[in-house]
C-alpha positions in Angstrom: 96.3 25.2 106.7 98.3 22.0 106.0 97.4 20.5 109.3 93.7 21.1 108.7 93.9 19.2 105.4 95.6 16.3 107.2 92.8 16.2 109.8 90.1 16.3 107.1 91.7 13.5 105.1 92.3 11.4 108.1 88.7 11.9 109.3 87.4 10.9 105.9 89.5 7.7 105.9 88.3 6.8 109.5 84.7 7.2 108.3 85.4 4.9 105.4 87.0 2.3 107.6 84.3 2.2 110.2 81.5 2.5 107.7 82.7 -0.5 105.6 80.1 -3.1 104.7 81.3 -5.5 107.4 80.6 -3.0 110.2 76.9 -2.5 111.0 75.7 0.9 112.1 74.6 -0.5 115.5 77.7 -2.7 116.1 79.7 -2.0 119.2 83.3 -1.1 119.0 84.1 -1.1 122.7 81.0 -2.3 124.5 82.7 -3.1 127.8 84.4 0.3 127.9 81.2 2.0 126.8 79.1 0.3 129.5 81.6 1.5 132.1 81.5 5.0 130.7 77.7 4.8 130.6 77.7 4.0 134.4 80.0 7.0 135.0 77.6 9.2 133.0 74.7 8.0 135.0 76.5 8.9 138.2 77.4 12.3 136.8 73.7 12.8 135.9 72.5 11.7 139.4 74.9 13.9 141.3 75.2 17.0 139.1 73.0 17.3 136.0 69.6 16.1 137.3 69.7 18.3 140.4 70.6 21.3 138.3 67.9 20.4 135.8 65.3 20.2 138.5 66.4 23.6 139.9 66.3 25.0 136.3 62.7 23.8 136.0 61.7 25.9 139.0 62.7 29.2 137.3 59.9 31.4 136.2 58.5 30.3 132.8 59.5 33.6 131.0 63.1 33.1 132.2 63.2 29.4 131.3 61.6 29.8 127.9 63.8 32.8 127.1 66.9 30.9 128.0 65.8 28.0 125.8 65.0 30.3 122.9 68.4 32.0 123.3 70.4 28.7 123.1 68.2 27.4 120.3 68.7 30.6 118.3 72.5 30.2 118.6 72.3 26.6 117.5 70.5 27.8 114.3 73.9 29.2 113.1 75.2 25.7 112.7 72.2 24.7 110.7 72.8 27.3 108.1 76.0 25.9 106.6 74.9 22.3 107.0 71.6 22.9 105.2 73.6 24.6 102.4 76.0 21.6 102.3 72.9 19.3 102.0 71.6 21.4 99.2 68.4 22.2 101.1 67.9 25.8 100.1 64.5 26.0 101.7 66.0 25.1 105.1 68.9 27.6 104.5 66.2 30.3 104.1 64.3 29.1 107.2 67.5 29.0 109.3 68.9 32.3 108.1 65.5 34.1 108.4 64.8 32.6 111.8 68.2 33.7 113.2 68.0 37.2 111.8 64.4 37.8 113.0 64.9 36.3 116.5 68.3 38.1 117.0 66.8 41.5 116.1 63.0 41.6 116.7 63.3 38.7 119.2 65.9 40.6 121.4 69.0 38.4 120.8 66.9 35.3 120.6 65.2 35.4 124.0 61.9 35.7 122.1 60.8 33.5 119.1 58.8 35.7 116.7 60.3 33.7 113.8 58.2 30.7 114.6 55.0 32.8 114.6 55.6 33.9 111.1 56.2 30.3 109.9 60.0 30.0 110.1 60.8 26.6 111.5 64.4 25.6 110.8 65.6 22.0 111.3 68.6 21.5 113.6 71.4 20.3 111.4 75.0 19.3 112.1 77.9 17.7 110.2 77.0 14.2 111.3 73.6 14.6 109.7 75.2 16.1 106.6 77.5 13.2 106.2 74.6 10.8 106.7 72.7 12.7 103.9 75.5 11.7 101.6 75.1 8.1 102.4 78.0 7.7 104.9 77.1 5.1 107.5 77.1 5.7 111.2 80.0 3.3 111.9 80.5 1.8 115.3 78.6 2.9 118.3 80.2 3.9 121.6 79.7 6.1 124.6 81.8 9.2 125.5 82.3 10.6 129.0 79.8 13.4 129.7 79.0 13.8 126.0 77.1 10.5 126.0 76.2 8.1 123.1 77.8 8.6 119.7 79.1 6.9 116.6 82.2 7.3 114.5 80.4 9.5 112.0 78.9 11.7 114.7 82.1 12.0 116.7 83.9 13.3 113.6 81.0 15.5 112.8 81.2 16.9 116.3 84.7 18.1 115.7 83.9 19.3 112.2 81.0 21.3 113.6 83.5 23.6 115.4 85.1 24.5 112.0 81.9 25.5 110.2 79.8 26.9 113.1 80.0 30.7 113.2 79.4 30.7 116.9 82.4 28.4 117.5 84.5 30.7 115.2 83.9 33.7 117.4 84.3 31.9 120.7 86.6 28.8 120.9 88.3 29.7 117.5 88.7 33.2 118.7 88.0 34.8 115.4 86.0 38.0 114.8 82.9 38.0 112.5 81.2 41.3 111.7 82.8 42.8 114.8 81.5 40.1 117.1 83.9 38.0 119.2 83.8 35.8 122.3 85.8 33.3 124.2 85.8 29.6 125.4 83.6 30.5 128.4 80.8 31.8 126.1 80.9 28.6 124.0 80.8 26.1 126.8 78.3 28.1 128.8 75.8 28.0 125.9 76.5 24.3 125.3 76.1 23.5 129.0 72.9 25.5 129.2 71.6 23.6 126.2 72.3 20.3 127.9 70.5 21.4 131.1 67.6 22.7 129.1 67.2 19.4 127.3 67.6 17.4 130.6 64.9 19.5 132.3 62.5 19.0 129.5 62.9 15.2 129.7 62.9 14.6 133.4 59.8 12.4 133.2 61.1 10.6 130.1 64.4 9.7 131.8 62.6 8.5 134.9 60.3 6.3 132.9 63.1 4.9 130.9 65.1 4.0 134.1 62.1 2.3 135.7 60.9 0.4 132.7 64.1 -0.7 130.9 65.5 -4.1 131.5 68.9 -2.9 130.0 69.1 0.9 130.3 72.3 0.9 128.3 70.6 -0.8 125.3 67.6 1.4 125.6 69.7 4.6 125.3 71.6 3.1 122.4 68.4 2.3 120.6 66.9 5.7 121.2 70.0 7.5 120.1 70.5 5.5 116.9 66.8 5.9 115.9 66.9 9.6 116.7 69.9 10.2 114.6 68.5 8.2 111.7 65.3 10.3 111.8 67.4 13.5 111.8 69.3 12.4 108.8 66.1 11.7 106.9 64.6 15.0 108.3 61.6 13.0 109.6 58.7 15.0 110.8 58.9 13.2 114.1 62.4 14.5 114.8 61.0 17.5 116.6 59.4 15.4 119.4 60.4 15.5 123.1 63.6 13.4 122.4 64.5 15.5 119.3 67.9 16.7 120.8 69.2 13.5 122.3 72.7 13.9 120.9 
């Protein structure tokens, strides 16, 4: 318990330091390193992720859409506590109702009847919650495999695992309402989510690679704009690039 408090306090101090007035949200902390990591990520994408995404796209539509619905339904669990922390009770209702309906009537989330009855939850995470409280993004940099991020979103990524019920029953190895899992369950869902996103954006990525003078800067711009829209709950945050994080 004590170590968790230390982590929380340290994280808050880091946010304050990197979100100080002298540090702009789009400012680079380690641009040379980030560009090198970005090149590594592109190679990883070319060799592994893109081929898998293309194979995934060849699956029968019911299988592909069912898998996408399943992972999206699990991600809704993270939206519930974050919507609550943001004081958005309407979205708490949408997220909770959507998860319950899709998990039961929708057969563990493989179907999406919740959307048909008007339940459309926003995808929320701790990074967005911190942003809703006015905390700046801090420096921008690129992580191996995980891709573009900021100080705020990196800390949010770690914090997500403490408030996400799915993380609690898998990587945290706790039991909730008789449900438990393991690390493999967690990373399998996260990996499938990444593949699903990549497969949905094959043409977008190809177009970006062909038309960008500086691909690194293009990805940076898209990421920062996307995160800003998500913090503001912009209507346009549900477009084809809505999960670029």
